[in-house]
C-alpha positions as CSV (number, residue, x, y, z in Angstrom):
1,M,156.1,280.7,126.6
2,R,154.6,283.7,127.9
3,H,151.7,285.0,125.9
4,F,148.2,286.4,126.2
5,K,149.5,288.1,129.3
6,T,147.9,290.9,131.6
7,I,150.8,293.1,132.8
8,T,150.6,294.5,136.3
9,F,151.7,298.0,135.3
10,F,151.3,300.0,138.4
11,G,152.1,299.0,141.9
12,L,150.4,300.7,144.9
13,L,151.5,302.4,148.1
14,L,148.7,302.1,150.6
15,S,150.0,304.6,153.0
16,S,148.8,308.1,152.9
17,C,150.9,310.7,150.8
18,S,153.1,313.0,152.6
19,N,153.1,316.7,151.4
20,S,156.3,316.1,149.2
21,E,154.2,313.3,147.5
22,Q,151.8,315.9,146.4
23,Q,154.1,316.7,143.3
24,P,152.9,314.9,140.4
25,E,156.4,313.6,139.4
26,V,156.7,312.1,143.1
27,L,153.4,310.8,143.0
28,F,154.0,308.9,139.8
29,A,157.3,307.6,141.0
30,T,156.0,306.5,144.4
31,R,152.7,305.2,143.2
32,C,153.9,303.6,140.0
33,G,157.4,302.4,141.1
34,S,156.4,300.7,144.5
35,C,156.1,297.3,143.0
36,H,158.1,297.7,139.9
37,L,160.2,300.1,137.8
38,A,158.2,303.1,137.0
39,P,157.6,303.3,133.1
40,D,158.8,306.3,131.1
41,P,155.7,308.3,130.3
42,A,157.3,308.6,126.8
43,A,157.3,305.0,126.3
44,L,153.8,304.7,125.1
45,P,151.7,306.9,122.9
46,K,149.4,309.3,124.4
47,A,146.3,307.6,123.0
48,I,147.4,304.3,124.5
49,W,148.0,305.8,127.8
50,R,144.6,307.6,127.6
51,D,142.5,304.9,126.3
52,K,144.1,301.6,127.5
53,V,146.7,302.0,130.3
54,L,145.4,304.7,132.4
55,P,142.0,303.2,132.9
56,E,143.7,299.9,134.1
57,M,145.9,301.7,136.3
58,A,143.1,303.6,137.7
59,A,141.2,300.3,138.4
60,R,144.3,299.1,140.2
61,M,144.0,302.0,142.6
62,G,140.3,301.4,143.1
63,I,139.3,304.2,140.8
64,V,136.9,304.0,138.0
65,E,138.3,305.9,135.0
66,N,135.7,306.6,132.1
67,G,133.5,303.7,133.0
68,Y,136.3,301.1,132.6
69,D,135.4,297.8,134.5
70,P,138.3,295.3,134.0
71,L,135.9,292.3,135.2
72,K,133.2,293.1,132.9
73,K,133.7,290.3,130.3
74,L,134.9,287.6,132.7
75,P,132.9,284.5,134.1
76,W,131.8,284.8,137.8
77,T,134.3,282.2,138.8
78,E,137.3,284.2,137.5
79,K,135.9,287.3,139.1
80,A,135.9,285.7,142.5
81,L,139.6,284.6,142.0
82,I,140.5,288.0,141.0
83,A,138.7,289.5,143.9
84,Q,140.7,287.4,146.4
85,S,144.0,288.6,144.7
86,N,143.0,292.2,145.6
87,T,144.3,293.3,142.3
88,Y,141.3,295.9,141.9
89,P,140.6,297.4,145.4
90,T,136.8,298.1,146.2
91,K,137.8,301.4,147.7
92,P,140.0,304.2,146.2
93,Q,143.6,304.1,147.4
94,L,144.4,307.9,146.6
95,S,142.4,310.9,146.4
96,T,140.8,312.0,143.0
97,E,143.1,315.2,143.0
98,N,146.2,313.0,143.2
99,W,145.0,310.7,140.5
100,L,144.3,313.7,138.4
101,K,147.8,314.9,139.0
102,I,149.4,311.7,138.0
103,K,147.2,311.3,134.9
104,D,147.9,314.8,133.6
105,Y,151.7,314.3,134.3
106,I,151.7,311.2,132.1
107,L,149.7,312.7,129.3
108,S,151.8,315.8,129.5
109,L,154.9,313.8,128.7
110,A,153.7,311.1,126.5
111,P,154.3,311.6,122.7
112,D,151.6,311.4,120.0
113,S,153.4,308.5,118.6
114,L,156.6,306.6,119.0
115,Q,159.5,307.2,117.0
116,N,160.2,303.8,115.3
117,A,163.5,302.3,115.5
118,V,165.2,301.8,112.1
119,P,164.6,298.1,111.3
120,P,167.6,296.0,110.8
121,R,168.7,295.4,107.3
122,L,167.9,291.6,106.7
123,D,170.4,290.0,104.3
124,P,169.5,286.6,103.0
125,L,170.0,283.6,105.3
126,T,172.8,281.6,103.9
127,L,173.7,279.1,106.6
128,F,170.4,277.4,106.8
129,K,168.0,275.9,104.2
130,S,164.4,276.2,105.1
131,E,161.9,273.3,104.8
132,A,158.2,273.8,105.7
133,V,156.9,271.1,107.8
134,K,153.2,270.0,107.9
135,M,152.3,267.4,110.9
136,D,148.9,266.8,109.5
137,E,146.2,268.0,107.0
138,N,144.1,270.2,109.6
139,P,144.0,273.9,108.9
140,G,145.9,276.3,111.1
141,S,148.9,275.4,113.5
142,F,149.1,275.6,117.5
143,I,152.5,274.3,118.3
144,T,153.1,275.0,122.1
145,L,156.2,272.8,122.6
146,L,159.5,271.8,121.0
147,A,162.2,269.9,122.8
148,Y,165.2,268.0,121.3
149,Q,166.2,264.4,122.2
150,K,169.9,264.2,121.4
151,A,170.3,260.4,121.6
152,Q,167.3,259.9,119.2
153,R,168.1,263.0,117.0
154,Q,164.7,263.8,117.1
155,F,162.3,266.7,118.2
156,I,159.6,266.4,120.6
157,V,156.3,268.5,119.6
158,G,153.5,269.4,121.8
159,N,150.3,271.3,120.6
160,V,147.4,273.1,122.0
161,S,145.3,270.0,122.2
162,G,147.7,268.4,124.7
163,E,149.1,265.8,122.0
164,L,152.8,264.9,122.4
165,M,154.6,263.6,119.2
166,A,158.2,262.7,118.2
167,W,159.3,264.1,114.8
168,Q,162.5,263.8,112.6
169,P,163.1,264.9,109.0
170,G,161.8,262.2,106.5
171,I,159.9,260.1,109.1
172,A,156.3,260.3,110.0
173,A,155.4,261.8,113.2
174,Q,155.0,259.3,116.0
175,Q,152.3,259.9,118.7
176,L,153.7,259.7,122.2
177,G,150.6,260.5,124.2
178,K,147.9,263.0,125.0
179,E,147.3,265.1,128.1
180,S,144.4,267.3,129.0
181,S,145.8,270.6,128.4
182,P,148.8,272.0,126.3
183,I,152.3,270.7,127.2
184,V,154.6,273.7,127.5
185,A,157.7,271.8,128.9
186,F,159.5,268.5,128.5
187,A,162.5,267.0,130.1
188,E,164.1,263.6,130.7
189,R,166.4,262.5,133.4
190,K,167.6,259.1,134.4
191,G,164.6,257.0,132.7
192,R,162.1,259.7,133.8
193,T,160.0,262.0,131.5
194,Y,158.8,265.3,133.0
195,L,155.7,266.9,131.3
196,T,154.3,270.4,132.2
197,E,151.0,271.3,131.3
198,I,149.7,274.9,131.4
199,G,146.1,274.3,132.3
200,E,144.7,277.5,130.6
201,M,146.6,279.4,127.9
202,P,144.6,282.9,128.3
203,P,145.2,284.8,131.6
204,T,143.4,283.1,134.5
205,E,143.7,282.9,138.3
206,Q,142.7,279.4,138.0
207,V,145.4,276.9,139.4
208,N,144.8,274.1,137.1
209,G,148.3,273.4,135.5
210,K,150.0,270.0,136.0
211,L,153.4,268.3,136.3
212,T,153.5,264.8,135.6
213,V,156.7,262.4,136.2
214,L,156.5,259.2,134.0
215,E,158.5,256.0,134.4
216,N,158.1,253.5,131.5
217,G,155.2,255.6,130.3
218,R,153.3,255.5,133.5
219,P,152.7,258.2,136.0
220,V,154.7,257.9,139.2
221,L,154.4,261.6,140.5
222,V,151.6,264.2,139.7
223,N,151.2,267.6,140.9
224,R,147.9,269.1,139.8
225,A,148.0,272.7,141.6
226,L,150.2,274.7,139.4
227,H,149.3,278.2,138.3
228,R,149.8,278.4,134.5
229,P,153.1,277.1,134.5
230,V,155.1,277.9,131.3
231,H,158.6,276.2,132.1
232,S,160.0,273.6,134.3
233,L,163.7,273.1,135.1
234,V,164.5,269.4,136.0
235,E,168.0,269.3,138.1
236,D,169.6,267.5,141.0
237,L,170.3,270.8,142.7
238,D,171.8,269.5,146.0
239,G,173.7,266.6,144.5
240,D,171.8,263.9,146.3
241,G,171.1,261.9,143.0
242,K,167.4,262.9,142.9
243,A,166.2,265.5,140.7
244,E,164.3,268.6,141.9
245,V,161.9,270.7,139.7
246,V,161.8,274.5,139.6
247,V,158.6,275.5,138.1
248,S,157.9,278.8,136.5
249,E,154.2,279.4,137.7
250,Y,153.6,282.5,135.3
251,G,150.1,283.0,136.7
252,N,148.3,286.1,135.9
253,H,147.5,288.7,138.6
254,T,149.2,286.2,141.0
255,G,151.9,283.6,140.3
256,R,155.2,282.1,141.8
257,L,158.5,280.5,141.3
258,T,158.1,277.0,142.8
259,L,160.5,274.4,144.1
260,L,159.3,270.8,144.0
261,W,161.2,267.6,145.5
262,E,160.3,264.1,145.9
263,T,159.7,262.5,149.3
264,A,160.3,258.9,150.3
265,D,156.8,258.0,149.6
266,R,156.7,259.4,146.2
267,K,155.0,262.6,146.5
268,F,155.9,266.3,145.9
269,E,156.7,268.7,148.5
270,R,157.0,272.3,147.6
271,R,158.4,275.6,148.5
272,T,157.7,278.9,147.0
273,L,160.8,280.5,146.2
274,L,159.4,283.9,145.2
275,A,155.6,284.7,145.3
276,Q,155.5,286.9,142.2
277,P,153.7,286.4,138.8
278,G,155.6,286.3,135.6
279,A,158.2,283.8,136.1
280,I,159.3,282.5,132.4
281,R,162.4,280.5,132.6
282,T,165.0,279.4,135.1
283,I,168.6,278.1,134.4
284,A,170.7,276.2,137.0
285,H,174.4,277.4,137.2
286,D,177.0,277.9,139.9
287,M,177.1,281.7,139.7
288,N,179.3,282.4,142.7
289,G,181.9,279.6,142.7
290,D,180.9,277.9,145.7
291,S,180.2,274.6,144.0
292,K,176.5,274.8,144.5
293,L,174.0,275.1,141.7
294,D,172.1,278.4,141.8
295,L,169.2,279.5,139.8
296,V,168.7,282.3,137.3
297,T,165.2,283.2,136.7
298,L,163.6,285.6,134.1
299,F,160.5,287.4,135.4
300,A,157.9,289.5,133.3
301,Q,154.3,290.3,134.1
302,G,154.9,293.9,135.4
303,D,158.1,293.5,137.7
304,E,160.3,292.5,134.9
305,G,164.0,291.5,135.5
306,V,166.3,288.7,136.2
307,S,167.0,287.3,139.7
308,V,169.7,285.0,141.0
309,F,168.7,282.5,143.7
310,Y,172.0,281.5,145.4
311,Q,171.8,278.0,146.9
312,K,172.7,277.7,150.7
313,E,172.0,274.5,152.6
314,N,169.3,272.1,152.4
315,L,167.8,273.5,149.2
316,Q,167.5,276.8,150.6
317,F,168.0,280.0,148.5
318,E,168.7,283.7,148.8
319,A,167.4,285.7,146.1
320,E,169.2,288.9,144.5
321,R,167.7,290.9,141.8
322,V,170.4,291.5,139.3
323,L,168.5,293.2,136.4
324,R,165.4,295.1,136.3
325,F,163.3,296.1,133.3
326,S,160.4,298.6,132.5
327,P,157.1,296.8,132.8
328,V,156.3,297.9,129.1
329,Y,159.4,295.8,127.8
330,G,157.6,292.6,127.7
331,S,160.4,290.1,128.7
332,S,160.0,286.8,126.9
333,W,163.2,284.6,127.0
334,M,166.7,284.4,128.4
335,E,169.9,282.5,127.7
336,L,173.0,282.2,130.1
337,V,176.1,282.2,128.2
338,D,179.8,283.0,128.6
339,Y,179.6,285.5,125.5
340,E,183.1,287.0,126.1
341,G,184.9,283.8,126.8
342,D,186.1,285.3,130.2
343,G,185.0,282.6,132.5
344,D,181.8,284.1,133.8
345,M,178.2,283.9,132.5
346,D,176.5,286.7,130.7
347,I,172.9,287.2,130.2
348,V,171.2,287.5,126.8
349,T,167.4,288.5,126.8
350,V,164.8,289.1,124.3
351,Q,161.9,291.5,124.9
352,G,159.0,291.9,122.7
353,D,155.7,290.5,124.3
354,N,152.9,292.8,122.9
355,A,149.8,291.1,123.8
356,D,148.7,293.5,126.6
357,Y,147.2,296.9,127.0
358,S,149.6,298.7,124.9
359,F,149.9,297.2,121.4
360,V,152.2,299.3,119.3
361,S,155.6,298.5,117.6
362,K,158.0,299.6,120.5
363,P,161.6,300.6,119.6
364,Y,162.9,299.1,122.8
365,H,161.8,295.7,121.6
366,G,164.8,293.4,120.8
367,L,167.9,291.4,121.9
368,R,170.1,292.6,124.8
369,I,173.5,291.2,125.8
370,F,174.4,292.0,129.6
371,T,177.9,291.4,130.3
372,N,179.1,290.1,133.7
373,D,182.0,291.9,135.5
374,G,182.9,288.6,137.4
375,R,180.9,289.5,140.4
376,N,177.4,289.1,138.8
377,H,177.1,293.0,138.2
378,F,175.4,293.1,134.7
379,T,175.9,296.0,132.3
380,E,173.7,296.2,129.1
381,S,176.6,296.2,126.4
382,Y,174.6,295.5,123.4
383,F,171.0,296.1,122.0
384,R,169.4,294.9,118.7
385,P,166.0,296.5,117.9
386,I,163.8,293.7,116.8
387,Y,160.1,294.2,117.1
388,G,158.0,291.6,119.1
389,A,161.2,289.3,119.9
390,T,160.0,286.5,122.1
391,R,162.3,283.4,121.8
392,L,166.0,283.2,121.6
393,V,168.5,280.3,120.9
394,A,172.3,281.2,121.6
395,E,174.7,278.7,119.8
396,D,177.9,278.7,117.6
397,F,176.0,277.8,114.5
398,D,178.8,278.4,112.1
399,Q,181.3,276.8,114.5
400,D,183.9,279.7,114.2
401,G,184.4,279.9,117.9
402,D,181.9,282.6,118.9
403,M,178.2,282.9,119.9
404,D,175.6,283.5,117.3
405,F,171.8,284.2,118.0
406,A,168.7,283.0,116.6
407,V,165.5,285.2,117.3
408,A,161.8,284.5,116.8
409,A,159.6,287.4,117.0
410,Y,155.8,286.7,117.7
411,F,154.8,290.2,117.2
412,P,157.0,291.7,114.6
413,D,155.9,294.6,112.3
414,F,153.9,292.4,109.8
415,A,153.0,295.2,107.8
416,K,156.4,296.6,107.1
417,Q,158.8,293.8,107.8
418,P,157.1,290.6,108.1
419,E,160.3,288.4,107.4
420,A,161.5,289.8,110.6
421,S,159.5,287.1,112.6
422,F,162.7,285.3,112.5
423,V,166.3,286.8,112.6
424,Y,169.7,285.3,112.7
425,L,172.5,287.4,114.3
426,E,175.9,285.9,112.9
427,N,178.6,286.9,115.2
428,R,181.1,288.8,113.3
429,N,183.2,290.5,116.0
430,T,182.5,289.5,119.6
431,A,184.3,292.3,121.2
432,G,182.9,295.0,118.8
433,F,179.4,293.4,119.2
434,E,179.0,293.3,115.4
435,F,176.6,290.9,113.8
436,A,175.2,290.1,110.3
437,T,171.5,290.1,110.4
438,Q,169.7,287.7,108.1
439,S,166.3,286.1,107.4
440,F,164.5,284.2,104.8
441,P,161.4,284.8,102.7
442,Q,159.5,281.7,104.1
443,A,159.7,283.1,107.4
444,V,156.2,284.6,106.9
445,D,154.7,281.3,106.4
446,G,154.0,280.8,110.2
447,R,153.8,282.8,113.4
448,W,156.5,281.4,115.3
449,L,156.0,280.9,119.2
450,V,158.5,278.3,120.0
451,M,162.0,277.5,118.8
452,E,164.5,274.8,119.5
453,A,168.0,273.7,118.2
454,G,169.4,270.4,117.8
455,D,171.5,268.2,115.1
456,C,168.4,266.4,113.5
457,D,170.2,264.8,110.6
458,G,173.5,263.8,112.4
459,D,176.0,265.6,110.4
460,G,177.6,267.4,113.1
461,D,176.2,270.9,112.9
462,T,173.2,272.6,114.9
463,D,169.9,272.9,112.9
464,L,166.8,274.9,114.2
465,L,163.1,274.3,114.3
466,L,160.5,276.8,114.5
467,G,156.9,276.1,115.8
468,S,153.8,278.1,114.7
469,F,150.9,279.1,116.7
470,V,148.5,281.1,114.6
471,H,146.2,282.5,117.3
472,S,146.4,286.2,117.2
473,P,146.3,287.9,120.5
474,A,147.2,291.4,118.7
475,P,146.2,293.2,115.5
476,T,147.5,291.3,112.3
477,P,147.1,291.7,108.8
478,G,143.9,289.7,107.6
479,K,145.8,288.2,104.7
480,L,148.5,286.9,106.7
481,L,145.9,285.2,109.1
482,Q,144.2,283.5,106.3
483,T,147.6,282.4,104.8
484,W,148.6,280.7,108.2
485,R,145.1,279.1,108.6
486,S,145.1,277.8,105.2
487,N,148.8,276.8,104.2
488,G,149.0,273.8,107.1
489,V,152.6,274.9,108.1
490,D,152.9,273.6,111.6
491,M,156.8,274.2,111.6
492,M,159.8,275.4,109.7
493,L,163.0,273.5,109.8
494,L,166.1,275.4,109.1
495,K,168.8,272.8,108.2
496,N,172.3,274.0,108.7
497,Q,174.5,273.7,105.9
498,L,177.8,274.1,107.4
499,K,178.6,270.4,106.7
500,S,177.1,270.2,103.5
501,N,178.9,273.0,102.1
């Protein structure tokens, strides 16, 4: 889950500029590409650059642009924490002359508007039957977690109030517990339950997220010092019989990817695998055939991309960046699958987070398939534009031997194609990357933040459950907001009809 973000668009070079760096294009490449991939000036409209992004960019270089103060509306405690991060230097990091060169260079190349991608034709969704789910009679919906328990054939549901429930069709939800902040990750292993609380949903430098490990419903391990964690991987990485936890501390201006392991006295030791904000999800897989589990992590929040952390000895890891994306992409989720069936793992991503300085329908939002050459060199082999794509499930839903994709979009074009808040890509030709693209009218009944797959009725096929979170961090038609707040739809069950046909 990675919403309400504040993107670190522009890195800084603190050294003085050489003569060659006085050229605008070189200044732009070095100043805006030192900490992440330099964005294409044509990726955003001129007005957004001028009014939103450039003032923020200037502030990160210690320059005041048009009176912009990024800390103006923040409480003093948050201001103090941000000051410690040195996100906004108190002294200019480059001359006014060079700043104006960068600014004029960007605005000279930025278009007046973006050329919209042709929205995919959405055929009727035939494999699934939709059923709206109301967890209670309260208005609005704020689901933050969905997880599937295979043995019980039920879904675990968490909400913004910290409540944890078990739900399956036709049975009233069972209350499992209540935590102090929204639960964003749930895992079970060897009789233990692992709960991850985000602490604060909005962007913050406060470190008040929490990981709790339960046995028989009672806490046995607790870590209370996590910076806006959004995902936790629970896995025995070194094969010693004990599970480690890899936490994506998404953070805000700062953050990190953290490894936690249990000591003999039932405490957590920790190691930072990468001190970088924006970690969203980590998957464990042996990526180089050495019989050790490696880590594959998706990062956003400015320096977007995918890194592989190759495991060495004693839980030591060596990181390699295998994919890098523009900071305006809004990377949101990732799956690791053998799409081609050739024995190596390919990467599938969705990009579409739009809760930042640059809200506009972006033609580069959507689903991407990166195929692996067998040596962990990845090539973008397929792109399907889907505005605001933020969640992804990869599964052979129709059981025909190839990989299909379900995509939830938290930021679709609600004015022109609101039903594209859910898109099902049915694989018709793996080698040719041909997909039938489908949706359903009731997709507009919620704002889908989370999604999970599982066989909830025990008929042998895979169903989908969508969770709605109706907070609106970006412009949204008022009529839709009113509908979401009044209709009481918390979730949407998409029941697979394969075994029913």
